[in-house]
N, C-alpha and C positions, 0 to 999 in steps of 0.2 A: 753296592752291597754284594754283588756276585764276586767281585774281586776280594772283598773282605772275607767272605765265606771260603773262597779258594785259598786264601792265606791261612785260614784256620785249619783247613784240611792238611796243608803242607806242614804247618807247625805241629799239629797233633800227631801226625805220622812220624815226624822227625823226633818227637819226644820219646816214642817207643824205641827207636833205633839208638838214640843217644843214651838213654837210660841203661840199656844193656851194655853198651860199649863203656860207659863211664864206670859202672860197677865192676866190669871185668878188669879195667885198668887199675882200680883200687885194690884188687885182690892178686895182682901179679907179683907182689913182694917188693916192688920198687919203693924208694924213699923219696924225700924231697917235699917241697911245699905244693901250693895249689897250682903254680905254673908247671911244675914237673908232672903233676897228675893230669893236667890238661894235655901236655905233650904226649903222654902215654895213651890217653883216650883218643887222640887224633890218629894214632896208628891203627886203630880199629876201623875196618871198612864200614861198619854200620854207622860209626860216628861221622865219617866223611859223607856217607849217603845222607845222613841227617842234616849235615851242614849244607849240602846241595839243595835239599828241600827247604831249609831255612832261607837260603838265598832267593829261591823262587818265591817263597812266601813273602819275603821282604819287598820284592818288586810289586807283588799284588797288593801288599799293604800300602805302599806309596801311592799306587793308583787309586785305592779306596780313599785314602786320606785327602787326596786332592779333589774328591767329588762329594763326599758325605761327611757329616759331623764326626768329631773324634769320639763322642760317646757311643755312636753306632759301631764304629770300627773296633773300639775297645771291647765292647760286649761280644762282638763277633769273634775277636781273638780269644776271649775267655772261653768261648765255646769249643776251642781246640781241645779242651779236656774231654769233651764228649767224643770228639774224633779219636782221641787217644784211647778212651775206653773201648770204643768199637773196634779199633785196630788191634788193641791188646787181645780182645776176645777172638779175633780172627787169626792173628799171626802167632801170639804167644799162648793161646789156649787158656786165657783168663776168663773165668765164668762170671758174667754180670748177673747180679741178683735182680729180682723183679723191681726192687726199689731203685736200683741203679739204672735200669732201662727206663723207669719212670723219670729219673733225673735227666736222662738224655732227652726225653720228650719235653720236659720242663724248659730245658735250654732252647730247644727248637721253638717252643711257644713264645718265649721271651724275645727271641730274634724276630719272629713273625710280627710281634707287636712293634718292635723298633722299626722294622721295614715299612710298616704301614704309617707310622707317625713321624718318622724322621724328616726334617726339612733339608734344605741345601746347606752346604758347609758355610761357615761364617765368612763375611766379607771384610772383617777387620784385619789390618796388617799388624802383626805382633810388634810391640814396642822394643826398642833397643834394650831396655831394662829386662824385659822378659827373655830375650835371647841370651843375655849375660847370666840371668838366673838359671836357665837351662844348662849352661856351661858349668856353672858352679855346682849344680846338683850332680852333673856327670862326673866331675872331679871327685866329689864326695863318694859316689858309688864306686869309682875306680879305686880309691883308697880302701874302701870296705872290701873290695875284691882282693886287694893285695895283702891285707892284714886280718880280715875277718875270718879267714879259714883257720887261723891259729886258735880261735876261741873254742871253748868247750862248754858243755852244759846243755840243758834242755832247750834254751832259747836260741841256740845257734842256728838251727834250721830255719826258724821263723825269720831271724834277722837276715840271713842270706837270701831267703826267698823274697822278702820285702825289698831288699837291695836290688835283686835282679828285676823285680817288678818295676821299681823306680827307674832303673836303667832303660828298660824297654819303654816305659812311659815317656822318658826324655826323648827317645827316638820318635815316638808318635807325635809329640808336640813339635819337635825340631823340623820334621818334614813340612809342617805347615808354615814354619818360620823362614823357610828358604824360598825366596820369591824368584830368584834368577839363577840359572846355571852358568852364566857368563863368568869366566875365571876371575875377572877383576872384582866381581861382587861375591862370588862363591867363597873365595879364600879369605875374604875380609869379614865374613859373616860369622859371628860367634856360634850360631846355631849349627853350622857345618861341623865344627869341632865338637860341639855337644853331642851331635848325632853319632859321630865316630867313637868318641870316648864312652858315651852311655851304652851304645850297643856292645862294644867290646867288653866293658866291665860287666854288663849283664850276662853275657855268655860265660865269663869266668865264674861269676857267682852261681849261675845255674848249674854249671858243671860240678862245682864243689858241692852244691846241695844234693845233686843226684848221686854223688859218690859216697857221702857220709851223712849220717843223721836221719831224721825223720823226713822222708821225701814228701809224704802226705802234707805235713805241716809246711814244708818249704813251698810246695806247689800252691797251697792255699794263700800263703803270703805273696807269691808271685801274682796270682790272679787279682788280689786286692791292690797291690802296688801298681799294676799296669792298667787298671780300669778307672778307679775312682779319681785319682789325681788328674790324669790327662783329660777326663771328661769334664771336670770342674774348670780346668784351664780353658778348654774349648768354649764352654758356655760363658764364662765370666770375662775372659780377655780376648777371645777370637770371634765372638759373636755367633756361635753355633745356636741354631734355633730349631723348633719343631714346626710341624704343620699347624695351622691355625686351630686352636682349641684342643689340641691333642698332647699338650705337655704332660698331662697326667698319665697318658698311655706310654709315653717314652720313659717316664720315671718307673712305672710299673714293669715295663718290658725289660729295662736295664736291671732292676733288682731281681726279677725272676731269672734272667739269663745268668747273672753272677752267682746267685744262690744255687742254681742248678749246677753250675760249674764247680763250685766249692764242694758240693756233694760228691763230685767225681774226682776229687783231688788225689785220691790214692793211686790213680792210674799214671802218676808221674814216676811210679816205682815199678821196675821190672821184677818178675817172679824170681825167687832165689835160685830155682833149678835152672832157669834159662841163663842166669848170670854165671853159675858154676860151669855150665857147658861152654860158654863163651870164653871164660878164663882158661879152661883146659885147652881149647883150640888155640 
């Protein structure tokens, strides 16, 4: 659980840095599609710093997924929005209202419930069908990343956010489906390719969502996509369980943590004045 919370701190801080860089890249006057926007964002030092934090967070996430159920890790990662809110308040001078500070407290309370009630990770090996299913979902998310950015309308941000959430969800499940790092088994495991494709596509979609559209809506979609689906897969197919008699506390803690995170979804978006300063720089 400590590793999962450490990953949340890394991801939450990275969101602030990447939001500023992504919005600055979208206002520099360059053209092109989503890939071009991503390349311009990568030139921003804050985006690179965010990627480094994402890398560290991913390593911590892997360690957590190998030790505790997916539902606990997913809720902890959703709490990265609470981290984003606090970091925004400190670095970008965004003022949190009393309600938003209350939402931060709600997230922490939900995580405390999960920490008390979570059991060990499931001992079931994922089936071959599940591994191929994860790869299929990753391919769909990748296609969404390549073509979804061309869509317009109010639903665009929600679709991109959900797509990014599904991509990160594929990563969470795929980590559990990789049993051996021996090259002969690693490169013949569909989950390996699902992890790579799902993670890459999720970054593409998230960058697009941060650049254009309602980032609040996209972030809410991200939280829903990366928590509910993987949690269900862990319980139904991988054998994740709770401590004896505390299943109700896990369900309550999971819902409380996710609802609190959704209340803080607006912190996926950097303040306009900060973005303008970055674009000028």
